[in-house]
NUTIMAR-96889 format. One record per atom (N, C-alpha, C, O): x, y, z. Coordinates in steps of 0.2 Angstrom, whole numbers, plus 5000, padded with zeros to 4 digits. Example, Ala and Ser with C-alpha at 12.3 -4.5 7.8 and 13.67 -1.06 7.14 Angstrom:
NUTIMAR-96889
506649725039/506249785039/506649845039/507149835042/506449895035/506849955036/506450005039/506750065040/
END
This chain:
NUTIMAR-96889
492050614865/492450574865/492750544873/492550564878/493350494871/493450474877/493850514883/493950494889/494050574879/494450604881/494150684883/494450734886/493450674881/493150744885/493050734893/492950684896/493050774896/492950764902/492250804906/491950854904/492150774910/491450784915/491850824922/492450824923/491150844926/491250874931/491850824937/492250844941/491450754936/491750694941/492550654938/492950624941/492650674931/492850644926/493150614919/492950654914/493350564916/493050574909/492650524910/492550494915/492250514902/491550474901/491950384901/491750344905/492250374899/492550314896/493050274899/493250214896/493450284906/493950274909/493850324914/493650374913/494050274923/494450334927/495150314928/495450264926/495450374932/495950394933/496150394941/495950434945/496550354942/496750324950/497550334948/497750304942/498050374953/498650404955/498850364961/498450374965/499150334961/499550324969/500150364971/500550394967/500150364976/500550404981/501050374985/500750354990/501750354985/501950324989/502350334995/502550384995/502350305000/502550335008/503050415006/503050465010/503150415002/504050475001/503450525001/503550565005/502950524997/502850574996/502050595000/501850655000/501650535004/501250525009/501650585013/501450645014/502250555017/502350585021/502450655021/502650685026/502550705014/502750755014/502050805014/501950865013/501350755015/500650785013/500650805019/500150845021/501250795024/500850835031/500950915029/500650965033/501350935025/501451025023/500851015020/500850975015/500151075022/499751085017/499951125010/499551115006/500451165010/500651185006/500851165000/500751184995/501251105001/501651044997/501051014996/500851054991/500750984996/499850954995/499750994989/499650974983/499651034992/498951094988/499551104980/499351084975/499951134982/500351164974/500451104971/500351104965/500651034974/500550954969/500250964964/500250994959/499550934972/498650954966/498350994963/497850974960/498651064963/498351124957/499051064950/498951024946/499451084952/499851034946/499550994943/499151004938/499750924945/499050854944/498350874941/498050864936/498150914945/497350924942/497250964937/496650964935/497851014933/497651054929/497851004923/497651014918/498350954925/498550904919/497950854918/497950834913/497550824922/497250764922/496650754926/496850744932/496150744925/495650744931/495550674932/495450624928/495650674941/495750624945/495150594949/494750624951/495250544948/494550514949/494650464957/494150464960/495250434959/495550394965/496450414965/496850424961/496350404973/497050424972/497150384980/496750394984/497850324979/497850244984/498550314988/498950344984/498350304996/499250344998/499350295003/499050295008/499750265001/500350215003/500550235011/500850285013/500450175014/500750195022/501450195023/501850235025/501650125021/502250115020/502550095018/502350045015/503450105015/503750085009/504450075012/504650125014/504750035012/505750065014/505650065020/505950115022/505350055024/505350055033/505050115033/504850135039/504850165026/504450215029/503450215031/503050225027/503450205038/502850225041/502550275042/502550305047/502250315037/501850365038/501450375044/500950335045/501550415049/501050445053/500350465052/500250505047/499850445057/499350425055/498850525054/498350545050/499150565059/498850595058/499050625050/498550635046/499450635048/499750645040/499250625036/498750655034/499350535036/498650505031/498250525032/497850545027/497950545039/497250565037/497150645036/496550665035/497550695037/497450755033/497550745027/497350795024/497850695023/497950685015/497250665012/496950675007/497150635016/496250575014/496050645014/495950675009/495850685019/495250725021/495450775013/495050775008/495750795013/496150835008/495950805002/495450844999/496050744998/495750714992/495250704994/494850724989/494750685000/494050675001/493650755000/493050744997/493850805001/493650875000/493650894992/493150934990/494050864989/494150894982/493750834977/493950824971/493350794981/492850734978/493250694976/493050674970/493750674978/494150614975/494150554981/494250564987/493950484977/494050444982/494450414984/494850424980/494650384989/495350374994/495450304994/495050274992/496050284997/495950204997/496850195000/497250244998/496950155002/497750155007/498150125002/497850124997/498750115002/499150064999/499750035005/499850065011/500149985005/500549975007/501249905001/501149864996/501649925002/502349914998/502549895005/502749925011/502649805003/503349775009/503949765006/504249715004/504249825005/504849825005/505049865011/504749905014/505849835010/506449855015/506749895013/506749955015/507249875008/507549925005/507549924996/507749874993/507249954992/507049954985/507849964984/508149924981/508050004985/508850014980/509049954983/509149924977/509249904988/509549844989/509249794987/509049754990/509149794976/509149744974/508249724974/508049664972/507849784978/507149764980/507049714984/506649664982/507349714989/507349694996/506649734998/506449794999/506249625000/505549645001/505549615011/506049605015/505049615012/505149575019/505349485018/505249445013/505749485024/505449395026/504949365029/504949365035/504649345025/504149315028/504049245035/503649225039/504849235033/505049165040/505249205047/505149175052/505449265045/505749305051/505349345055/505049385052/505149345061/504449305067/504549405067/504049435066/505249435067/505049505069/504749545062/504349595063/504949515056/504549535051/504049525049/503749565045/503649465051/502949455051/502649495055/502049505053/502949515060/502549555067/502349625064/501849665064/503049615061/502949695057/502449705050/502249765049/502449665046/502049655040/501149665044/500649695041/501149625048/500449605052/500149685055/499549715055/500949715059/500549795060/500249845056/499749885057/500549845051/500549875046/499949875040/499749925036/499749795041/499049805040/498449835044/498049875043/498649795048/498149835056/498249915054/497749945054/498749925054/498650005054/498350055050/498150105052/498450015040/498150015036/497350035035/497050085033/497349965037/496549925038/496149995042/495550015041/496450005047/496150035052/495850135050/495550165053/496250145043/496350215042/496050225034/495950265030/495950155034/495350145025/495050075024/495150025027/494850095020/493950035019/494350015014/494049965012/494950035009/495049985004/495949995002/496150055000/496249955003/496849935003/497249914998/497349854999/497549924993/497949894987/498849864992/499049884997/499049824988/499549794989/500049794984/500049754980/500449854984/501049854979/501249784975/501049734977/501449784969/501749714967/502549704969/502849674966/502649724973/503149704979/503049654984/503449634989/502349624983/502249574988/502349524988/501849474988/502849514988/503349424985/503949414990/504049444995/504249384989/504949374991/505349324988/505149284984/506049344990/506549294987/506949294990/507449304987/506949284997/507349295001/507749225004/507249185006/508249205004/508749145004/509049155010/509649145011/508749175016/509349185023/509349105026/509149045024/509649125031/509749035035/508949015037/508748955036/508649075040/507949055042/507649045035/507149005037/507549045031/507249035026/507348965022/506948925020/508148955021/508348895021/508248835025/508248775023/508048855029/507948795034/507248805035/506948745036/506948855036/506148825034/505948795028/505348765028/506348795021/506048755015/506148705016/506048675011/506548655020/506948595019/506748565014/506648605010/506648505012/506548475007/506348505001/506548484995/505748565002/505448594995/505748634991/506348654992/505448634984/505648674978/505648754980/505248774984/506148794979/505948844982/505248894981/504948924985/505148854972/504348884972/503948854976/503548894979/504048794978/503348774982/503348794989/502848804992/503948814991/504148854998/503848934998/503548975002/504148954992/503849014993/503149044991/502949104992/502648994987/502148994983/501448964994/500948994996/501848924996/501448915003/501648965008/501148975012/502449005009/502249035013/501849095010/501449115014/501849135005/501449185001/500849175003/500449215002/500649115005/499649115003/499549115013/499149155015/499949065018/500049105024/500349165026/500249195031/500649185021/500849255026/500249315021/500349375023/499749295017/499249325014/498549325020/498249375022/498749275021/498049265027/498049275033/497549305036/498749255036/498949275044/499149335045/498849365050/499549365041/499749415041/499449495038/499449545040/499149475033/499049535029/497949535031/497649575035/497849495026/496949485026/496749485032/496449545034/496749435037/496649405043/496649455047/496149485050/497249485048/497249565053/496949615052/496749645056/496949635045/496649675044/495949715045/495749765047/495649635042/495049615043/494749605050/494149615051/495149595055/494849595062/495049685066/494849695072/495349725063/495349795064/494749825060/494449875063/494549805052/494049825050/493549805048/493549825042/493049765049/492649705045/492549735037/492349695033/492649805035/492249825029/492949835025/492849875021/493449815026/494249825022/494149785018/493849735019/494249805010/494449755005/494949755002/495049784997/495449725004/496149695002/496449674995/496949644995/
END
């Protein structure tokens, strides 16, 4: 049956879990991590874990990320990175403003940092913008908001995320 498990997982599907930066940050405590993993792995066979490096201005330190990565790899679990480009989810899912130079710089740094640690990185579904700050309004000009944001995010994807990540780690899949 689809639910019969093997040593590596299930026959007809794979299970992946996504760990937010808040949880990854706690994985520096080996006891905390082992306890959580024991609870999860008793209930489901996990094939892959995504370890998020950034969310809500939390950037998990390299030592913690690498320790968590090693922990899961030693359990035979595939490991990849994750990024959520939020500033404050509690503030109506406030994401980065990709027109502001300081936030563009930070987005690039996060992509580079994460690509240095992983050969595969997934962007959480918060990779969008709804910003209407004065910088965005000025940059938008005569375009519709849709046109402006599509162009803005295409550029951000290429120039702030994928390009810089590939420059740091040519093998990385974003």
